[in-house]
N, C-alpha and C positions, 0 to 999 in steps of 0.2 A: 857373643855370637852374632853375626850379621844376618838379618833376615832379608833375603832377596825377593824381589817381586817380578812377576812374569812380565814379558814383553807385551805391548799394547795389543798386538794381534791375538795374543792368547788370553785376553782379559775376559772376566765374567761379563754377562749381559744383564743389565738392570732391567731390560725390556726385551725378553726373547720374542722373536717373531713367531706367529702361530697362524695356521691356515684359517682360523676363525675370523682373522682380521680382514679377509679379502672381501671386497665389495662387489666384485664382478666387473668393475671398470678398470681395465689394465693400467691406463696412465695414472689414475688416482691411487691404485694399489702400489705401483712403482714409486710414487712420490711418498706414500706412507712409509715404505721400506727405507727410503732415504732419511726421513724424519727419525725413525727408530734408530738407524745407524748413528746418526749424529748425537742423539740422546745418549746411547750407549758409550760413545767416545767422551761425552762431557762427564758422565758418571765415572768412567775410568780415570779421566784426568784428575778429578778431585780425590779419588780413592788412592791413586798412586803417586801423586805429586806432593812435594812438601807444601805446607800450609802458606808459605810466602808466595808461591807461584800464583799468578793471576790466570784464571781459566775463562775470563770474561770474553776472550776472542772466540771460544767455542760456543758460548751462549749466544753471542752475536751471530755466529754461523747458523745456529738453530733458528733464531728468530728471522734471519734473512731468508732461509729456506721456507720457514713456515709462511712468511709473507708471500713468497712466490707460489707456494702450494695453495694458500687460501685464494689468491687472485685467480689461479687456474680453475680450482674447483667451483668457485662462485660463477665463473663463466659457464661451466658445464651445467650447474643447477639453473641458472637464469635462462640458458638456451632451452632447457627442458621444461622448466616450471614458470618461466616468465618472471615478472616482478611481483610474485605472490608473497603472501605473508610468511610462508614457510621459508622462502629464499631470504627475505629480510631478517627473520629470526636467526637464520644460519649465519648471515653476515654479522649480525650483532654479537653472536657468540665468539666469532673470531676477534672482534675488537676488544671484548672483555678479556680475552686471553692475553693480549698484549698489555692491557691496563693492569692486569694482575702481576705479570712479570715485572713491569716497571715499578709497581709498589714493592715487590720483594727486593729488587735491586737497590731501592732507596732506603731500605730498612736499616736502622741503627743497631739492631739486635746482634748478638755474638754470631760469628761466621758459621759455626756449626749448626746453630738453630735456624739460621736463614737457609743454609744448604739443605737441611732436613725438610723444611717446609717447601722449598723449591722442588726437590726431587719428588717429594710426595705429590705436589700439585701437578708436575709435568707428566708423571706416569699415570696418575689417575685421569688427568684431562685427555692425554693422548689415547688411552685405552677407550674412554668414553667417546671421544671424537670419532675414532675409527669404528668401534664396535656398534655403537648406537646411532650417533648423529649422521655420519656419512653413509652408513649402510641404509638408514632410513631414507635419506635423500635419493641414493641410487635405486632403491626398490620403488620409490615413488615415481621416479623418471621412467623406469622400465614399465610400470603399470600404465602410465599415460601413453607410452608408445604402443602398448597393447590395445589401446582404444578406450580406456576407462576415463571418466571425467576426474577432475582434481578431487572432488569430494569422495568419489568411489575409490580413487587411488589411495587417498589417505586412510580411509576405513580399512582397505585391503591391507596396507602396510602395518597399521596398528594391530590388526588381527595376527599377522604373520610374526610380528616381533613381541607378542605376548607369550605367556605360558613358559615353556621350557627355554625358549631363547632368552626371555627376560632373566630367568634364573642363571643362565650361562653368563650373561653380561655381568650380573652382580657378583658371581663367583670369580670371574676373571679380574674385575676391578679390585676385589679383595686381595687376590693373589699378587697382583702388580703393586698394590700398596705395600705388601710385605716385602717384596723384592726391593722396593725403595728404601724401606726402613732398614733392611739388612745392609744396604750399601752404606748408609750413614753410620751404622754401627761399625762396619768395617773401617771406615775412615777414622772414626774416633779411636779404635783399637790401634790402628797403624800409628796415629800421632802419639798415643800413649807409649807404644812400643818404642818409637823413635826417641821420645824423651827419656825413657828408661835406659835404652842402650846408650844414649849420650851421657846419662848419669853414671852408668857402669864404667864407661871409658874414662870419665873424669876422676872417678875413684881410684882407678888403676894408676893413673898418672900422679895422683896426689898422695900416694903412700910414701911419705918422705922418711919415715923411720919405723922401727919394729913396734913401738908401742901402740901405733894406730892400726896394725894389721888385723887384729881380732875384731875391732869395731867396724872396720871397712868390710870385713868378711860377712859379718851379720847383716850390715846394710845391703851388701851385694845380694845376698839371698832374698831379702825383702824386695829389692828392685826386680830381681828375676821372677819372683812370684807375680809381681804387678804386670810384668811384660808378657808372661805366658799363661797366666791363670785368669779365670773369670771371677770377679769379686763377689758376684751374687751367689754363685753356687759352689765355688771352690773347685770346679772342674777346670780342665784346660780351656784356653780360648782358641781363637783361629790361629794365632801365632804359635801357640803351644802344639796343637795338633799338626800344624805344618812342619814343625821341627821334628816331631816323632815320625811322620811319614817319610821325611828325608833320611832319618836315621835308619829306618826300615829298608828304604830303597838302597842305601849304601852298603847294606850287609852283603849283597852279591850272591847269597846262597839260597835265595828264594826260587821255588819252582814256579812254572807258568800258572798264572791265576791262583796262586796259593794264599794270597792275602786279599783282604777286602776293606774298602772304604765305603761307609754308609752316610748319606746325608738324610736327616730326619726333620720333619716339620710337623708340629702339633696341628690337628685339624680343627679343634674347637677352642683354642686358647683365647681368641678374641671375644668369645661369649663369656668365658670365665673373667676376663679383664673387665668387660662391661658390666657384669653382674655383681662382682665382688670388689672392684677397684684394683688399681695398679699395685698397691702395697701388698694386698692379700694374694694377688695372682703371682707376684714375685716370690712370696713365701711358698706358694705351691710349687714353683719351679724348683726351689731348693729342696723341698720334700721329694719331689719326683727325681731329682738327680741322685739323692741318697738311695732311693729304692732301686734305681737302675744300676747304680755301682754295685749293690748287693747281688744283682741278677747277672752280672757279667764276670767272665773268667779274669784272673789276675793279669794276664798278658794283654787284655783289651784296653783301649784308651777311649775315654768318653770326654767330649768337649762341647761347650756351649758356644755356638758361633755368634749368636746374637738373637735377641727377642726370644721367640719360641723355637729356634732352629738349633739342632744339635748335629754333631758328627761323631761317628764311631769308627775306630780303627781295629781291625782284627788281623793279627799275624797269621791266624788259622782260619781261612775262609770257610772251612767245612762247618764251622759253628754258627755262621751268620743267621740262617733262617730259624734254627732252634732258639737262639738267643733273642731274636726279634719277637718271636712268639712270647717268650718270657717277659719281654719289656711290655708288650701289649697287655698281658695279663696283669702286670703290676699297675699299669696306668689305668685299667678299668676298675681296680679296687678303689672304693670311695676315699677321697681326701676330706678330712674334717677341717672346714674353713670357717671357724667361729660359729658353730651351731648349725651350719648348713654343709652339705656335702657336694662334691663334684668329682668327675672322672675325666680322663683324657684319652684321646685316640690319636694316632699319627699315620702319616704316609712316609714312605722312604724310597730313596734311590740308591742302588748298589753298583759299585764298580769293583771288578776283580783285577788284580795286578799281581806280578808284573806281566807285561806283554812281551814275550820273548821274540815275537816277530819283528820287534823294533831293532833287534840286533844290538850293535854297539851304542845305539842312541839311547841314553838314559832317559827314563820316564821322569816327569816333573810333578812335584807335590801340588803345585798350583793348578796344573792341568787336571790332575786326578780329582781335586776338589771341585773344579768347575764341571767336570763330567758328572760327578755325583749329583751336583746341584741341578744340572739340566735333566738328569734321569729322574730326580725328585719331582721336577716341574711336570714331566710327562706322567708320572705316577699320580700326581694330584688331579690330572685331567682324566686319566684312563682307569685308575684303580684306587680311588681315594679310600684311605683307611687300611691300605695294604702296602706292598712294595713291588718295585720292578728292578730288574738288573739292566745294566747298560745294554741297549739294543746293539746286536752284532753288526748291523750296517753302520750305525753311528761309530762304533769302535773301529771298523774298517776304514771309514772315512777319515777319522782323526789319525789313524795309523799311516794312511796314505799320505796325508799332508805332512806329518812329521818326517816320514821317510823322504818325501820330496824336498823338504827344507834341508835335510841332511845331505841329500844328493846334490842340491844346488851348492851348498857350502863346499862339498868335495870338488864339484865342477870348477868353482872359482880357484881353489887351491891347486888343482891339477891342470889348469889352463885349457878347459874344454870348451869354453865359449868363443864364438867367432863373430866378426862383424861383416855383414854383406852390405853392398852399397848400391842404392837405386839412383840412377842419373835424374837430374832435373834440367829440363831443356827448354829453349825458346822454340815453340811449335812452328813458328814461321820461318826463322832463319836456321834452325837446327843447332844453334850454339848451345853447348853444354855449360850451364852456369854453376853446377855444384852437384853434390850427391848427399843423400840421406843415409846415415849409418843405421842399420837394422840388425838387431841381435839374433843370433842362432846358437843352438847348443849342440855341439858334436858329442852326442852321448855315447859312451863306449859300448853300450848294449843296445840302445834304441835307435841309433843313427842320428841323423840331423833332425833336430826338433825346432818347430817354429815357436815364436813368443807365446802364442796361445797355450802351449803345453806346460809353461812353467811361470810366466810373469804373474798371472792372476793369484798364485799361491803366495806371493811376496808383495802384493800390492800395497799394503800398509805395514810391512815388516821391515826392520832395519836392514835385512839383506838386500832390499831394493837400493838402499843408499850405497852399500858396498859395490853392488853390481853396476850402478850408475857411475861410480867413480872409475871403475875398470873401463867402462865404455868411453868415457872422456879421455882417459890416457891412451887407449888403443886407437881412437879416432885421430888424435893429434900425432901419434907415432906413425900412422898410415899416411897422414898428410905430409909429414917429413919425408917419408920413403918415396911417395909419388913425386914430390918436388925434385928429389935427387934424380928422378927419371925424366924430368922435363914435363910432368903432368901437374899442372897447377889448378887445383879445384877447391872450392869452399866445401865444407862438410857440416851438415846439421845433425844434431844429436837430440834424442828425446830425453826429456827430464821429467821424472815422476813427481807428483805432488809432494810426497813424503821427503823426497831429496831436495826439492826447491825450498820447502819451508822448514827444513831441518836447521838447527842453530849452527851458524857459522858457514853456511853454504858459499857465500861470496868469498870468504877467506879461503875455504877449500879450493874453490875455482882459481883463485889467485895463485895458490901454491902449485896447482896443476899446470897452469900456463907458464909459471916460472921455470918449469922443467923443460919447456920448449921455447927458449928465448928467441930463436930464429924464426918462429912461426908468427905471423900477423894475427892477433886475437880477432880482428875483424873478419877473418875467414871461418871462424867458428860460430855457428848459429845454434841456439838452444831452443827446442821446440817444447812448448808446454800446452797442456790441454786446458780448454775453458774451465772445466771443473776444478782444476788445480788451485784456483784462487777463490773459489766459492766460499763466501763467508769470511775470508781473511784477505780481502782485496787490498786494504791499506798496507798490511804486512808484506804481501806479495809484491806490490808496487815498489815498496822500499828495497826489497831484496833485488828486484830486476834493475832498479836504478843503480845499486851498488855494483852489480855485475856489469852493467853497460859502461860504467866508468873504467872498467878493465879493458873495454874495447869490443867485447862480444856483441852479437845481435840476438834478437829474439823473434820467434814466430809463434803464432797462436794456431795450434793444430786443431783439426777436425772442426773448423769454424762453422757455426750454424747448428751444431747438434747439441750444444749445451744450454746455458742460461743467459746468453749475452743480451745486454741492453745497450742503447746508445750511450748512456752514462758510463756503462762498464767499459766500452771500447774507447771512450774519450779518456778515461783515467789510466787504462793499462798501456804502458809505454812499449808496446811490441812494434817491430818493423814490418813484419809480413803476416798476412792472413792466408791460411791454407784451407781451400774450399774442400770440404769432406767429399769422399768418393760417393756418398749416397746421393748428393745433388748432381754430381757429374754423370753417373750412370743413368739417372732418370731425366736428364735435361731435354732429350728429344722425344720423350714419350707423350707429354701433354703440354699444353700451353701454360698450365698452372706450374709445372716443374720448371719450365723455361723462365717464367716470371720470377720464381724464387731465386734461380741462379743469377738472373739479371739484377735482382735486388741486392744480393750479396756482393756482386761485382761493383755495383753502384756505391754501396757502403764503403768499400775499400778506397774508392776514389775521394769520397767525401772526407774521409779521416786521413787521407794521404798515406795509406799503407800500401806496400808492395803486395802482389797477389800471386799465388800459385795454386793450381788445381791438382788434386790427388785422384789416383784411380782412373786415369784415361786408358781405356782398353780398345777403343775402336777409332777408325778414321773419322767417323761421323761426330763422335764426342769432341774430337779435336777441332773439327770445323765449327761446331756450336760455340765452343769457348772462344775461338778467334773472332767469330762474328759478334760476340758480346764484349770483346775488348780484353780478354784474358789471354795472354800469349805464353805464359810460363806454366809447365805442367810436369807431372811424373806419372808413371803407371805402367802396367804390364804391356799396353799397346806400344810403349816406347822401349822399355826394358824391364825385366824382373830384377829384383835385387840380385846382384852378382858378387862372387868372391873377388877380393882386391886384385889378385893376380890375373884376372880375366878382363879388367877394365880397359887396359891399353888396347887389347884386341877388339873390344866393343867399340872404342872410340874411332878406330880406323874404318869400321864397317857401318857406323851409324849415319843415316841420312833421313831427314824428315820426309813424310809422304808428300807427293806433288800437290795434293789437294790442299795442303796447309800453306803452300807458298802463295796462294791467291786468296783474295777476300771472299768470304762465304756470302751467299745471298740471303741467308736466314734473317728475318726481321730482328731489329735491336730494339 
């Protein structure tokens, strides 16, 4: 039996974001969220990829962004605190972070041990960095701004972060340490399962004659046990419970919310481990498993997911709370552990299924497990020692996303997507140099939808790759159709990060271009965001170079809003920089905005890049751009995105504003 893994966008989170992590400084909080997102992607890579695949590029991405974040926040602290001792100590902690990662990467220990230590360190360090260190700095800066001296501010912050807040930090650090340990356990189980399944396949192919069938059958049972059972307790493991959930979902006769999946975590197991030692604590888990099996109905399934985490599957959801009460009572009975006794308590998260509102879209065992884990995480915070059901709003949000993904798939199959085109012009001469293809969804029930209504849902989902492929094919087909009408225009297409960095993108592009041999590839421009190459610059450069060999050109979209540096611009082989509409709209407001725009235009000249401005909506904005040396632009002041059959009519009516035909008198 093949165990399938969820798509990356449906992956568990090793580090779920929590409102307790907010420092109150928006830019720093936003950067913390990016760090957390990259860490979750790194964990998922190692948990879902084969052991031969190298995830160092994701670790490099994490380190690159951490470097950017540290530099930014040190500037904030130095601006508020000066070159004080607290600022220097904070800087030193950042350097120690990089030193520790270097040490781990150079370790000669087995890979799984290094990964366990790496994720343990990253989760604990990041939780401490956000919860205690950065929060302390932010509160100190705010106290200084309120008029306190540095000494008074530090005393005030020490007082504010003591007591219950200190306990919260400790509790969260413990929880995130457990999340990290669970990830490593999942990785080990996955590798063991893969080896077991490979062995099963080998056995099936090596049955050369009748005499070996009995022996192979016995060995197969043993391997199946290893693949789907927990060696310590004899319970199902994560793979086993996943298989049972799928079998239950496949029955098709379940009523709405008639079954339940429960994620359980022992509240005090770390104390037992510390007090009695790992061997005795493991023995206690075996005793607990036997007690719990005796307290459960025959149709329920109990699994040990890893460490002190368990999962329970109930085909009859009406039994959940009564059975959880029974499990609590058995856990409170003393365990005789070599002359001393102990008891256990637990917290739990419960998900009811199936969800009939999803219609024909089947629910997913991995999604249910993830939902139960997230509900458990909330229970540990809000109702430790008891249990919570999946929040209705969370269930609605998940349902909405799943329905939207299904709807997008149907939209692709039923040709509901459309490309509109926004002209790019020379402001001074009025010459139309090309168009940008912008996607719309002609939804059968909701009408024409803008990209904001559906693209965020597939930002890191494989559907984005399929949709991107459709856009390329449609744009080239439209170029061919216009050529036949005597309209010869270049077309630019937006390429998402997941599409650009997907394996074989250059080869896929080559195949698409081959379907339109009469079209010059040089008339196709691929627009990428600055953030598309963050942390994977070398790989992105290699892909772009391969694509440019096919003849296409590249533009860097929303220039100035990402993380560009001079080194970054020098390495990235793009042909054109697109000035983000944010800088265009504010250009005439203040001298500062004008200076920023002037600097961006200057950079394009220094690096020999073409330049085009987005978001031109007024005559005045066009005049400012021309005065600064930027002649090419697009925006609603020129034309909104229009359907392809309307372009010919627009071309006959288009004329630049008279004010753009003369030099502006604004200072340069």
